[in-house]
GUDO-628777 format. One record per atom (N, C-alpha, C): residue number from 1; atom name; y, x, z. Coordinates in pm, 1 decimal. Layout:
# residues N
NUM / CA / Y / X / Z
...
This chain:
# residues 84
1 / N / -866.6 / -436.4 / 84.7
1 / CA / -804.2 / -464.4 / 211.8
1 / C / -754.8 / -333.2 / 270.0
2 / N / -637.2 / -333.5 / 329.6
2 / CA / -591.9 / -210.7 / 394.4
2 / C / -678.8 / -180.9 / 517.0
3 / N / -709.4 / -58.2 / 533.8
3 / CA / -792.4 / -18.9 / 647.1
3 / C / -700.4 / 32.5 / 756.8
4 / N / -670.6 / -55.3 / 849.8
4 / CA / -579.7 / -19.5 / 958.2
4 / C / -662.4 / 30.5 / 1077.2
5 / N / -595.3 / 97.1 / 1168.6
5 / CA / -663.2 / 154.4 / 1284.2
5 / C / -728.9 / 45.1 / 1368.8
6 / N / -848.5 / 75.3 / 1417.3
6 / CA / -925.3 / -23.1 / 1494.1
6 / C / -850.9 / -70.3 / 1618.3
7 / N / -773.8 / 17.8 / 1680.8
7 / CA / -703.2 / -24.3 / 1802.0
7 / C / -589.9 / -122.7 / 1773.2
8 / N / -547.2 / -132.8 / 1648.6
8 / CA / -442.7 / -229.3 / 1611.0
8 / C / -501.2 / -365.5 / 1574.6
9 / N / -629.5 / -370.9 / 1540.7
9 / CA / -689.8 / -494.3 / 1491.3
9 / C / -682.2 / -610.9 / 1589.6
10 / N / -705.6 / -591.6 / 1719.5
10 / CA / -694.2 / -706.6 / 1810.2
10 / C / -555.4 / -770.6 / 1808.9
11 / N / -452.6 / -691.8 / 1791.3
11 / CA / -317.3 / -745.9 / 1785.0
11 / C / -299.2 / -831.6 / 1660.6
12 / N / -359.8 / -789.3 / 1551.7
12 / CA / -344.1 / -860.1 / 1425.2
12 / C / -411.7 / -996.0 / 1431.0
13 / N / -522.7 / -1008.3 / 1505.3
13 / CA / -589.9 / -1137.0 / 1515.6
13 / C / -499.9 / -1241.5 / 1580.2
14 / N / -399.7 / -1198.1 / 1653.0
14 / CA / -304.7 / -1290.6 / 1715.4
14 / C / -179.4 / -1310.3 / 1632.1
15 / N / -181.1 / -1267.4 / 1507.4
15 / CA / -61.5 / -1269.7 / 1424.4
15 / C / -10.0 / -1411.3 / 1400.9
16 / N / -97.3 / -1509.7 / 1395.2
16 / CA / -53.1 / -1646.4 / 1373.1
16 / C / 31.8 / -1693.5 / 1490.4
17 / N / -10.9 / -1660.5 / 1611.0
17 / CA / 63.0 / -1702.7 / 1729.7
17 / C / 182.1 / -1612.6 / 1758.1
18 / N / 166.7 / -1484.7 / 1729.5
18 / CA / 272.7 / -1387.5 / 1757.7
18 / C / 290.4 / -1297.6 / 1635.8
19 / N / 366.7 / -1343.1 / 1534.4
19 / CA / 380.9 / -1264.2 / 1412.3
19 / C / 439.3 / -1125.3 / 1434.0
20 / N / 509.2 / -1104.2 / 1544.0
20 / CA / 567.9 / -973.1 / 1571.5
20 / C / 461.9 / -865.2 / 1591.3
21 / N / 335.5 / -904.4 / 1608.1
21 / CA / 230.2 / -805.2 / 1630.4
21 / C / 208.6 / -715.0 / 1510.3
22 / N / 242.5 / -759.8 / 1391.6
22 / CA / 224.9 / -675.6 / 1273.0
22 / C / 336.7 / -572.0 / 1267.7
23 / N / 295.9 / -445.9 / 1264.4
23 / CA / 393.1 / -336.8 / 1260.6
23 / C / 417.1 / -283.9 / 1120.4
24 / N / 337.0 / -327.2 / 1023.6
24 / CA / 352.8 / -276.9 / 886.6
24 / C / 305.9 / -383.8 / 789.1
25 / N / 339.6 / -365.1 / 662.7
25 / CA / 291.1 / -458.6 / 561.7
25 / C / 139.9 / -446.1 / 545.9
26 / N / 85.2 / -329.5 / 573.5
26 / CA / -59.8 / -312.7 / 571.0
26 / C / -126.7 / -400.4 / 675.4
27 / N / -67.5 / -407.2 / 793.3
27 / CA / -122.4 / -492.4 / 898.2
27 / C / -105.9 / -639.7 / 863.3
28 / N / 3.6 / -675.9 / 800.9
28 / CA / 21.6 / -813.5 / 755.6
28 / C / -85.2 / -848.0 / 652.1
29 / N / -110.3 / -757.4 / 557.5
29 / CA / -213.2 / -776.8 / 456.4
29 / C / -349.9 / -792.9 / 523.0
30 / N / -378.0 / -708.6 / 621.5
30 / CA / -504.8 / -716.6 / 694.6
30 / C / -519.7 / -853.1 / 761.0
31 / N / -414.2 / -902.6 / 823.9
31 / CA / -419.6 / -1031.8 / 892.2
31 / C / -449.2 / -1144.5 / 793.7
32 / N / -380.7 / -1143.2 / 681.7
32 / CA / -402.9 / -1246.7 / 580.1
32 / C / -545.7 / -1237.3 / 526.3
33 / N / -592.4 / -1115.1 / 502.5
33 / CA / -728.4 / -1094.9 / 453.1
33 / C / -830.8 / -1144.8 / 553.7
34 / N / -809.3 / -1118.8 / 681.7
34 / CA / -902.0 / -1165.5 / 784.4
34 / C / -906.4 / -1318.4 / 790.4
35 / N / -791.3 / -1382.4 / 775.5
35 / CA / -788.1 / -1529.2 / 773.8
35 / C / -872.8 / -1580.6 / 657.6
36 / N / -853.8 / -1522.4 / 540.2
36 / CA / -928.4 / -1565.6 / 421.8
36 / C / -1077.2 / -1537.2 / 436.9
37 / N / -1110.2 / -1419.6 / 489.4
37 / CA / -1249.8 / -1381.8 / 508.0
37 / C / -1318.8 / -1475.8 / 606.4
38 / N / -1251.5 / -1509.9 / 714.7
38 / CA / -1307.7 / -1601.3 / 813.9
38 / C / -1330.0 / -1739.5 / 752.8
39 / N / -1235.8 / -1783.8 / 671.3
39 / CA / -1250.4 / -1913.7 / 605.3
39 / C / -1372.6 / -1912.2 / 513.3
40 / N / -1388.5 / -1803.3 / 437.5
40 / CA / -1504.7 / -1791.7 / 348.8
40 / C / -1635.2 / -1790.9 / 427.2
41 / N / -1637.2 / -1722.4 / 539.8
41 / CA / -1758.4 / -1718.3 / 621.5
41 / C / -1796.7 / -1858.6 / 668.5
42 / N / -1697.6 / -1939.4 / 699.1
42 / CA / -1724.1 / -2075.7 / 745.3
42 / C / -1766.7 / -2167.7 / 631.0
43 / N / -1705.8 / -2151.3 / 513.0
43 / CA / -1728.9 / -2244.0 / 402.1
43 / C / -1826.0 / -2191.0 / 296.5
44 / N / -1869.1 / -2068.0 / 312.5
44 / CA / -1963.0 / -2009.7 / 216.9
44 / C / -1890.8 / -1931.5 / 108.3
45 / N / -1948.0 / -1817.6 / 74.3
45 / CA / -1889.5 / -1732.9 / -28.5
45 / C / -1951.3 / -1771.2 / -162.1
46 / N / -1884.5 / -1860.8 / -230.0
46 / CA / -1926.2 / -1905.3 / -362.1
46 / C / -1809.5 / -1884.2 / -457.5
47 / N / -1836.5 / -1896.5 / -585.7
47 / CA / -1727.4 / -1884.8 / -682.2
47 / C / -1618.2 / -1986.1 / -650.9
48 / N / -1658.0 / -2108.2 / -618.7
48 / CA / -1559.9 / -2214.1 / -591.3
48 / C / -1475.7 / -2181.6 / -469.3
49 / N / -1539.0 / -2137.2 / -360.5
49 / CA / -1460.4 / -2108.3 / -240.1
49 / C / -1371.1 / -1986.7 / -259.6
50 / N / -1417.8 / -1886.2 / -332.3
50 / CA / -1332.9 / -1770.2 / -363.1
50 / C / -1214.4 / -1815.9 / -447.4
51 / N / -1241.4 / -1898.6 / -546.7
51 / CA / -1135.1 / -1952.5 / -631.1
51 / C / -1036.3 / -2034.4 / -548.0
52 / N / -1086.2 / -2109.8 / -452.1
52 / CA / -999.2 / -2188.9 / -364.5
52 / C / -905.5 / -2099.5 / -284.0
53 / N / -960.4 / -1992.5 / -227.3
53 / CA / -877.3 / -1900.7 / -147.7
53 / C / -771.7 / -1835.4 / -235.9
54 / N / -809.9 / -1791.6 / -353.8
54 / CA / -713.1 / -1730.6 / -445.0
54 / C / -604.5 / -1831.6 / -481.5
55 / N / -642.6 / -1956.7 / -501.4
55 / CA / -545.1 / -2061.5 / -530.4
55 / C / -447.4 / -2081.5 / -416.1
56 / N / -498.8 / -2080.9 / -293.9
56 / CA / -412.2 / -2094.9 / -176.6
56 / C / -313.9 / -1978.1 / -169.2
57 / N / -364.4 / -1856.9 / -189.4
57 / CA / -277.3 / -1739.1 / -185.1
57 / C / -170.1 / -1745.5 / -293.8
58 / N / -209.1 / -1787.2 / -413.3
58 / CA / -113.2 / -1796.5 / -523.6
58 / C / -7.2 / -1901.4 / -494.1
59 / N / -48.6 / -2016.1 / -443.1
59 / CA / 49.2 / -2121.3 / -411.4
59 / C / 140.6 / -2078.3 / -297.0
60 / N / 84.5 / -2009.5 / -198.1
60 / CA / 167.2 / -1959.3 / -88.2
60 / C / 268.4 / -1858.0 / -140.5
61 / N / 225.2 / -1772.8 / -232.4
61 / CA / 315.2 / -1674.6 / -293.0
61 / C / 427.9 / -1743.8 / -367.7
62 / N / 392.4 / -1842.7 / -448.5
62 / CA / 493.7 / -1913.9 / -526.7
62 / C / 592.6 / -1987.2 / -436.7
63 / N / 543.1 / -2049.2 / -331.3
63 / CA / 631.1 / -2121.2 / -238.9
63 / C / 722.1 / -2024.0 / -164.1
64 / N / 666.0 / -1910.1 / -124.9
64 / CA / 747.0 / -1807.9 / -58.7
64 / C / 858.5 / -1762.1 / -151.2
65 / N / 825.9 / -1738.8 / -278.0
65 / CA / 927.6 / -1696.9 / -373.9
65 / C / 1035.1 / -1804.4 / -389.5
66 / N / 990.1 / -1930.1 / -404.2
66 / CA / 1083.2 / -2040.8 / -425.7
66 / C / 1176.4 / -2060.8 / -306.1
67 / N / 1121.8 / -2051.0 / -185.4
67 / CA / 1200.2 / -2082.7 / -66.5
67 / C / 1275.6 / -1963.2 / -8.5
68 / N / 1224.3 / -1842.5 / -25.6
68 / CA / 1283.1 / -1724.1 / 38.3
68 / C / 1344.2 / -1628.6 / -64.1
69 / N / 1265.0 / -1584.8 / -161.2
69 / CA / 1311.6 / -1480.5 / -252.8
69 / C / 1418.8 / -1529.4 / -348.4
70 / N / 1400.0 / -1646.2 / -408.8
70 / CA / 1498.0 / -1695.5 / -506.3
70 / C / 1635.6 / -1717.4 / -443.3
71 / N / 1645.0 / -1784.1 / -326.0
71 / CA / 1777.3 / -1797.1 / -265.0
71 / C / 1840.7 / -1661.7 / -229.9
72 / N / 1758.2 / -1566.6 / -188.2
72 / CA / 1809.1 / -1433.0 / -159.6
72 / C / 1866.2 / -1369.5 / -286.1
73 / N / 1792.2 / -1380.9 / -395.5
73 / CA / 1839.8 / -1326.5 / -522.6
73 / C / 1968.9 / -1394.6 / -566.9
74 / N / 1977.8 / -1525.5 / -551.0
74 / CA / 2100.6 / -1598.5 / -586.3
74 / C / 2219.5 / -1548.8 / -504.5
75 / N / 2196.1 / -1524.1 / -375.6
75 / CA / 2302.4 / -1473.0 / -288.6
75 / C / 2350.1 / -1335.6 / -336.9
76 / N / 2255.1 / -1251.5 / -375.0
76 / CA / 2290.3 / -1117.3 / -422.2
76 / C / 2363.3 / -1122.4 / -556.3
77 / N / 2329.0 / -1218.9 / -641.4
77 / CA / 2401.9 / -1235.5 / -767.4
77 / C / 2547.1 / -1270.7 / -738.1
78 / N / 2568.3 / -1361.8 / -642.1
78 / CA / 2705.2 / -1399.6 / -604.8
78 / C / 2781.5 / -1280.3 / -548.7
79 / N / 2715.9 / -1200.8 / -466.8
79 / CA / 2781.6 / -1085.7 / -403.4
79 / C / 2811.7 / -973.8 / -502.6
80 / N / 2717.2 / -946.6 / -592.6
80 / CA / 2726.7 / -827.1 / -676.2
80 / C / 2744.6 / -852.7 / -824.4
81 / N / 2735.8 / -977.6 / -864.6
81 / CA / 2745.0 / -1011.4 / -1006.8
81 / C / 2610.2 / -1006.4 / -1073.6
82 / N / 2597.2 / -1087.5 / -1176.5
82 / CA / 2471.7 / -1096.5 / -1250.7
82 / C / 2457.3 / -977.1 / -1345.1
83 / N / 2335.1 / -938.9 / -1373.5
83 / CA / 2311.3 / -825.8 / -1463.1
83 / C / 2294.8 / -871.0 / -1607.4
84 / N / 2287.9 / -1001.4 / -1632.0
84 / CA / 2266.8 / -1049.6 / -1768.9
84 / C / 2396.8 / -1084.8 / -1834.2
């Protein structure tokens, strides 16, 4: 987990309501990690719950790529031409 300054941490806890509070990707990483850590604390830190959190992160990553990154890449291919 990125170790961000303690005075920034209260802002990050509000990241869900106010995403603009994150000033860096490190702070975004911290916010996501805190969400996962809090979920584990509530549901228990077991192999299954850790595996569940990793699954959620992987699916969120894949969906983000599918919905955001891939269309962006397609747009750039149209603008600049394909490299293949």
